[in-house]
C-alpha positions, 0 to 999 in steps of 0.5 A, a space after each residue: 500499500 503506497 500512501 501519497 500526499 494530498 498536498 504534493 503527492 509524493 509517497 510518505 508513507 508505504 505498508 507491505 503485508 506478509 501476503 506481499 512477499 513474492 519468491 525472491 527479493 523485492 525491494 519496497 523502498 525507492 532507492 532514493 531514499 536514505 531508508 532503504 528495505 527488501 523483501 525477501 523470499 528465499 528457497 533453503 540453501 541458497 547463499 549469497 556471496 560474503 561481502 562488506 558494506 563501503 563507508 560513504 561520506 553523506 553531504 545532502 539534508 537527511 530526515 529521519 525516516 522509520 519503519 515498524 516491522 510487527 512480529 507479533 500482536 497488532 498496531 494501528 497506526 495513523 499516518 498523516 500528511 506533511 500539512 499534519 492532516 491524517 491520510 490513513 488508518 491502518 491496521 497492522 498484523 504479525 509479519 506486516 510492515 509500516 514505512 514512513 519516508 516524510 508525514 507524522 506518524 501515530 501508533 496505538 498497540 491493539 494486542 500485546 506486541 512485539 515490533 522491530 522499530 528501524 530509524 535511520 541514525 545517527 539520533 541525537 535525542 528527541 529535541 533534534 530528531 521529532 516534532 509533535 503534531 
C-alpha cells in the first residue's frame, strides 16, 4: 500500500503486508530514500557471496525515516500528510511492516505486540529528531 501526500502527491508512507512477499527479492523503498528495505522470500540452501559494505560520505540534508515490523500482536497506525492532516489509518498484523519516509505518524497497540523499529541515524536525541503534531 502506497500512501501519497494530498498536497504534493509524493510518497510519504508505505505498508508492506506479509502476503505481499514474492519469491526472491522485492525492493520496497525507492533507492533515493535514506531508509532502504527489501522483502526476501528465499528457498532453503540459498546463499550470498560474503561481503562488507563501503563507508560513504553523506553530504546532503537528511530527515529521519522510520519503519515498524510487527512480529506478533497488532498495531493501529495513523499516517499524517506534510500539513499534519490525517491521510490513512491502517491496522498492522504479525508479518506486516510500515514505512514513514516523510509526514507524521502515531501508533496504538491493539494487542500485546512485539515490534522491530528501524530508523535512520545517527540519533541525536528527541529534541533534535522530532516535532509533535
